[in-house]
N, C-alpha and C positions, 0 to 999 in steps of 0.2 A: 739766797737767790736760787731760783729753780730754772728748768729748761725754757719755760716761756719767757722769763726775764732775759735769759741769755739770747734767745731768738730775737726778742724785741731790741736788745742792744745791737745785735748784728744787723738788723734791718735799719736801725738809725745810723749806724756807722756807714752803711752803704749810701743812705740818703736821709739826712737829719730833717729834711723838709717833708717827708712822707706824712700824709694826713692820718689822723687818728682812725678814720674809717678804713683806709687802705691797710694800716697796720693791723687792725682788728680782723679784716678779711684774710690777710696773709697768715695770721696766727690762729685763725678759726676760733676767736673769742669775741665777746661783746665789746662795743666801744667803751663802755664804762669800765670794763676790766683793764683795757689798755690805759685809760686815763688814770685809774687808781694805781696801776703798777708804775707808770711814769712819775706820778706824784710821790710814791713811796721811794723810788730809786733816787729822785732828786732830793727828797728830805733826808735820806740816809747818806747823801754825799757821793753815791755811786756815779750818778750823772751830775757833772758839775758845770756843764755848758754845752752849747751847740756852736758849730763853727762853719766856716766856708773853706773849701779846698780849692786851690787854684791849679790849673794846668801848669806843669813846669815851664812851658814856653812863655807864659805870662811874665815870669821873672827871669827870663833868660840872661839878662845882663848881670845878675847877682852871682857872686862867688859863694859857694856853699862848701863847707868842710866839716869833718868830724875830727875833733881833737881829743885824744886820750891823755889823761893827766895822772901822774903819780904824785901823791901828797906825802910830805914829811910827817911822821909821827901821827899825833891826834889833831891835825890842823884841818881836817876835811871840812868841818862846819864853817870855819873862817874862809877857806878857799871858795866854798860854794856861795857864801854871802857876797864875796867880792865878785864872783862871776855873775851872780844874779843882777848886779848893778851895772854890768857892761851891756850896752845896747847891741853889740855885735853877737851876743850869745842868745840864740833863739830857743834852745832847749838844754836841759842839764839832766844827767842821769848818774846816780851812784852805782858802782859796779863792784864785783868781786874779781879776784885774780890779780894779774900784773898791774892793771890800771885801777885807780880808785874812782875816777870821775870821767865821764864822756860828755863833751860839750859840742853841740851843733853850732857852728859859726856861720854868719852871713856878712858879706861886705859888697859894696858897689863896684869895686875894682880890685885888681891885684895890689895896687899901691896901698889902698885902704886896708886890704887884707893883711899885708905885711905889717902895717902899724898895729893892727889888732893882735897879731901873733906876738909882737914885741911887748905890747902892753900886758897881755895875759901872762907871758913868761916871767914878768917882774913881780907878780903877785906873791907875797910872802907865803911860804909853805909849799909852793909847787917845786918839786924836785926834778921832774922830767916830763916832757910832753912828746907826743907824736901826732902829726896832723896829716890827714888824707883828704884831698879835694874830692868832692862828689861830682862825677862826670855825667852820668845818665840816671834817669829815674825809670824803673821798670815796674814799680807798683807803689801806689800810695795807700 
């Protein structure tokens, strides 16, 4: 991946619906170059999809939180498999340091959120968790 690929990805992160012609103009390359680079990045698995970002106010009734999770021994793979199957888990990250896994959680209400926390804490292999509610979004 070179600087043009990185610039292309940055432009797509800002607006994935930008036309090939606009991307080519911004990058000062031919449209064919942009198309070829996009095809190559997709084939290599660098770009795996395009998505829609919503304003935080659109989902204002949803409770969002980050849960940091400590895992016992070598049970990280099993814990991640269990978390992947939970509909309240919207993203999972493995980390280093004190916590082994960070999970982004979503729920419709505090009551539902309470049940989600209880369910996750019962997963075999989880030794400790800490959860922080997300209050405001300052950058997406």
